[in-house]
SEKOLRO-156486 format. One record per residue: residue in three letters; x negated, y, z negated of N, C-alpha, C in turn. Coordinates in Angstrom, 2 decimals. Each point is the difference from the previous one (the first is absolute). Example, Ala and Ser with C-alpha at 12.3 -4.5 7.8 and 13.67 -1.06 7.14 Angstrom:
BEGIN
ALA	-13.19	-5.69	-7.80	0.89	1.19	0.00	-0.90	1.20	0.00
SER	0.35	1.05	0.72	-0.82	1.19	-0.06	0.77	1.09	-0.73
***
This chain:
BEGIN
MET	-20.33	-24.65	-0.57	-0.46	1.27	-0.84	1.17	0.58	-0.78
GLU	0.23	0.11	-1.19	1.35	0.82	-0.19	-0.44	1.45	-0.45
THR	1.32	0.58	1.01	-0.30	1.49	-0.34	1.31	0.62	-0.52
ILE	0.25	1.20	-0.25	1.28	0.29	-0.72	1.15	0.03	1.09
LEU	-0.35	0.24	1.38	0.97	-0.13	0.97	0.45	-1.44	0.04
ASN	-0.38	-0.92	-0.59	0.39	-1.82	0.02	1.31	0.28	-1.01
TYR	-0.11	1.11	-1.09	1.07	0.06	-0.82	1.26	1.05	-0.17
CYS	-0.48	0.51	1.33	1.55	1.11	0.58	0.70	-0.30	0.98
ASN	1.13	0.54	0.29	0.20	0.33	1.48	-0.79	1.20	0.86
GLN	-0.43	-0.22	0.55	-1.10	0.80	0.77	0.80	1.26	0.67
MET	0.81	-0.41	0.47	0.96	1.16	1.01	0.76	1.11	-1.06
ILE	0.58	-0.47	-1.00	0.44	0.66	-1.13	-0.94	0.91	-0.54
LEU	-1.43	-0.80	-0.72	-0.72	0.69	-0.33	-0.81	1.40	0.91
LEU	-0.19	-0.13	1.24	-0.33	0.32	1.03	1.20	1.46	-0.14
MET	1.35	-0.55	0.47	0.70	1.55	0.06	0.11	0.60	-1.67
GLY	0.00	-0.42	-1.06	-0.20	0.69	-1.19	-1.09	1.02	0.12
LEU	-1.54	-0.43	0.17	-1.01	0.42	0.15	0.42	1.50	1.11
LEU	0.37	-0.26	1.12	0.52	0.75	0.69	0.85	1.39	-0.32
PHE	0.95	-0.61	-0.56	1.33	0.92	-0.79	-0.45	0.60	-0.70
ALA	-1.24	-0.45	-1.14	-0.36	0.80	-1.05	-1.26	0.93	0.36
ILE	-0.55	-0.36	1.38	-1.04	1.13	-0.04	0.60	1.00	0.80
ALA	1.33	-0.52	0.77	0.52	1.22	0.81	0.90	1.08	-1.05
GLY	0.62	-0.85	-0.87	0.82	0.90	-0.63	-1.16	0.67	-1.03
GLY	-1.26	-0.27	-0.61	-0.66	0.75	-0.68	-0.53	1.11	1.01
ILE	-0.58	-0.19	1.19	-0.26	1.09	0.86	1.27	1.07	0.27
MET	0.95	-0.65	0.43	1.26	1.00	-0.21	-0.01	0.81	-1.00
TYR	0.12	-0.23	-1.23	0.18	0.55	-1.26	-1.20	0.78	-0.12
VAL	-1.24	-0.21	0.39	-0.95	1.07	-0.22	-0.18	1.10	1.00
PHE	0.46	-0.63	1.35	-0.22	1.04	1.00	1.47	0.14	0.76
PRO	1.04	0.46	-0.51	1.15	-0.14	0.63	0.22	0.95	1.32
PRO	0.85	0.00	0.52	-0.37	1.05	1.07	1.10	1.09	-0.71
LYS	-0.51	1.22	0.43	0.21	1.31	-0.40	1.37	0.53	0.54
LYS	-0.14	-0.14	1.35	1.34	0.46	0.92	0.63	-1.23	0.47
ILE	1.18	0.52	0.39	1.05	-0.91	0.73	-0.84	-0.20	1.38
ASN	-0.25	-1.01	0.36	-0.24	-0.60	1.26	0.18	-1.45	0.34
SER	-0.13	-0.68	1.08	0.53	-0.99	0.73	-1.45	-1.17	0.23
LEU	-0.71	0.14	-0.81	-0.85	-0.69	0.30	-0.90	-0.69	-1.38
TYR	0.39	0.73	-1.44	-0.41	-0.86	-1.08	0.82	0.07	-1.11
GLY	0.09	-0.99	-1.14	0.69	0.33	-0.75	1.23	-0.68	0.07
TYR	0.69	0.22	-1.43	1.59	-1.22	0.55	0.74	0.95	0.75
ARG	0.57	0.14	1.05	0.75	0.74	0.71	1.28	-1.03	0.72
THR	0.87	0.64	-0.92	1.50	-0.54	0.52	0.85	1.57	0.14
ALA	0.99	-0.44	0.60	0.93	1.83	0.16	0.15	0.41	-1.31
SER	0.61	-0.70	-0.95	-0.09	0.62	-1.12	-0.72	0.88	-0.64
SER	-1.38	-0.92	-0.27	-1.50	0.76	-0.10	-0.30	1.20	0.49
MET	0.33	0.18	1.42	-0.58	1.22	0.52	0.85	1.02	0.39
LYS	1.30	-0.12	-0.86	0.98	0.95	-0.14	-0.49	1.64	-0.37
ASN	-1.03	-0.13	-0.90	-0.54	1.29	-0.70	-1.23	-0.81	-0.69
GLN	-0.94	1.62	-0.30	-1.35	-0.22	-0.67	0.29	-0.66	-1.44
GLN	1.25	0.13	-0.98	-0.19	-0.09	-1.02	0.30	-2.03	-0.18
LYS	1.12	-0.60	1.26	-0.06	-1.31	0.12	-0.99	-0.78	0.40
TRP	-0.89	0.77	1.19	-1.21	-0.52	0.58	-0.89	-0.19	-1.41
ASP	-0.52	0.93	-0.60	-0.83	-0.15	-1.02	0.23	-0.69	-1.18
PHE	1.57	-0.56	-0.26	0.27	-1.06	-1.14	-0.14	-1.45	0.73
SER	0.25	0.04	1.48	0.30	-1.18	0.24	-1.50	-0.53	0.40
GLN	-0.66	1.02	0.31	-1.51	-0.34	0.04	-0.95	-0.93	-1.28
THR	0.40	0.79	-1.16	-0.48	-0.52	-1.25	0.43	-1.20	-0.31
TYR	1.27	-0.29	-0.12	0.96	-0.50	-0.42	-0.09	-1.70	0.89
SER	-0.34	0.18	1.06	-0.31	-1.03	0.97	-0.68	-0.54	-0.22
ALA	-1.26	0.90	-0.30	-1.59	-0.58	-0.33	-0.04	-0.90	-1.06
LYS	1.04	0.97	-0.87	-0.14	-1.09	-1.34	0.46	-1.38	0.09
LEU	1.33	0.00	0.37	0.62	-1.16	0.36	-0.76	-1.17	1.11
LEU	-0.69	0.48	1.00	-0.81	-0.60	0.57	-1.27	-0.47	-0.40
PHE	-0.82	0.25	-1.03	-1.01	-0.27	-0.89	0.41	-1.26	-0.86
ILE	1.24	0.60	-0.81	0.51	-1.23	-0.80	0.36	-1.23	0.98
LEU	0.69	0.18	0.83	0.10	-1.31	0.80	-1.00	-0.46	0.56
GLY	-1.10	0.65	0.47	-1.12	-0.88	0.01	-0.53	-0.60	-1.07
ILE	0.12	0.26	-1.30	-0.84	-0.57	-1.07	1.21	-1.24	-0.34
VAL	1.27	0.39	0.08	0.93	-1.10	-0.44	-0.28	-1.18	1.25
LEU	-0.40	0.18	1.29	-0.41	-0.76	1.12	-1.51	-0.96	-0.64
ILE	-0.79	0.99	-0.33	-1.33	-0.59	-0.41	0.47	-1.34	-1.04
VAL	0.85	0.62	-1.40	0.12	-0.98	-0.62	0.56	-1.40	0.05
VAL	1.34	0.54	1.00	0.83	-1.59	0.64	-0.74	-0.70	0.77
SER	-1.27	0.63	0.90	-0.71	-0.88	0.68	-0.79	-1.13	-0.49
PHE	-0.20	0.27	-1.46	-0.68	-0.93	-0.53	1.11	-1.47	-0.85
PHE	1.05	0.30	0.31	0.83	-1.22	-0.88	-0.01	-1.10	1.00
LYS	-0.67	0.12	0.99	-0.28	-1.37	0.40	-0.74	-0.78	-0.77
VAL	-0.83	0.37	-0.78	-0.53	-0.73	-1.19	0.87	-0.81	-0.63
VAL	1.36	0.60	-0.68	1.25	-0.47	-0.77	0.63	-0.94	0.92
ILE	0.78	0.86	1.30	0.75	-0.82	0.86	-0.84	-0.17	1.50
LYS	-0.17	-1.32	0.29	-0.55	-0.66	0.55	0.65	-0.12	1.61
THR	0.02	0.88	1.10	0.68	0.18	1.00	-0.81	-0.52	1.41
SER	0.86	-0.32	0.51	-0.55	-0.66	1.77	-0.73	1.32	0.93
GLU	-0.41	-0.25	0.53	-0.51	0.86	0.90	1.04	1.34	0.78
GLU	1.14	-1.00	0.27	1.20	0.51	1.03	0.44	1.02	-0.98
THR	0.29	-0.47	-1.64	0.62	0.68	-0.83	-1.15	1.45	-0.05
ASP	-0.96	-0.23	-0.22	-1.00	1.48	-0.28	0.17	0.97	1.36
VAL	0.27	-0.66	0.85	-0.26	1.05	1.59	1.62	0.60	-0.35
ILE	1.15	-0.99	-0.48	1.27	0.84	-0.12	-0.22	0.99	-0.92
LEU	-0.49	-0.27	-1.58	-0.17	1.14	-1.00	-1.13	0.66	0.64
GLY	-0.73	-0.03	0.91	-0.78	1.41	0.35	0.74	1.00	0.60
VAL	0.65	-0.89	0.62	0.89	1.39	0.87	1.28	0.84	-0.53
ALA	0.91	-1.69	-0.87	0.96	0.83	-0.71	-0.14	0.92	-0.99
LEU	-1.09	-0.42	-1.10	-0.17	0.57	-1.14	-0.30	1.58	0.36
PRO	-1.05	0.47	0.77	-0.26	1.49	0.58	1.49	0.89	0.58
LEU	0.64	-0.83	0.68	0.97	0.55	0.88	0.84	0.19	-1.07
ILE	0.66	-0.81	-0.72	1.01	0.12	-1.12	-0.62	1.55	-0.76
GLY	-1.14	-0.34	-0.49	-0.36	1.24	-0.95	0.00	1.58	0.94
VAL	-0.58	-0.45	0.96	0.28	1.73	0.69	0.92	0.22	0.25
ILE	1.13	-0.83	0.25	1.58	0.43	0.25	0.45	0.20	-1.24
THR	-0.22	-0.63	-0.95	0.45	0.87	-1.49	-0.39	1.26	-0.27
MET	-1.34	0.13	0.12	-0.63	1.16	-0.23	0.47	1.36	0.95
ILE	0.26	-0.20	1.29	1.14	0.64	0.93	1.04	0.43	-1.08
VAL	0.78	-0.59	-0.25	1.49	0.00	-0.42	-0.20	0.56	-1.19
VAL	-1.36	-0.28	-1.29	-0.02	0.78	-0.92	-0.37	1.48	0.24
VAL	-0.73	0.52	0.91	-0.46	1.28	0.19	0.90	0.51	0.79
GLU	0.68	-0.54	0.79	1.51	0.85	0.60	1.34	0.10	-1.04
LYS	-0.47	-0.73	-0.81	1.47	0.22	-1.31	-0.81	1.55	-0.70
ALA	-1.17	-0.23	-0.15	-0.41	1.17	-1.07	-0.13	1.26	1.05
LEU	0.13	-0.58	1.18	-0.02	1.69	0.83	1.37	0.53	0.17
LYS	1.09	-0.96	-0.29	1.27	0.61	-0.05	0.11	0.92	-1.00
LYS	-0.78	-0.43	-1.27	0.19	0.80	-1.24	-0.29	1.33	0.34
ILE	-1.15	0.50	0.57	-0.36	1.11	0.16	0.94	0.62	0.80
***
C-alpha cells in the first residue's frame, strides 16, 4: 500500500513538523521572564529583558520557518532517489545544520541590540 511516507524522507519530515510546531508554540506563548527552563536561552539572550523578548520571538519565527523548509525538503526524495543510509545521514545533518544556522543568525541579531 502506497502512503505519503513512501515519498518523503521520514526523519526530515518528522523534524520539520516538530520544529514548526515548537516554533509556533514559542511564538504564541513566549516566556515572559528570563528563566532557565523554557525558551531560547543563551548567555546573550539572558543579559536583559529587551534581549530576552527579542530573542524569543525572533528564534520562534526562525524555528517555524526552518520546520517548513525541512518539511518541503523531505519530499525531494520524489525527485532525488536516495538510499536508506543517505536518508539517515540527511535526517540527522539537515536539522542540525538548520539549528546551528538559526543560533548564529539570532546571536548576530542580538549583538546589534
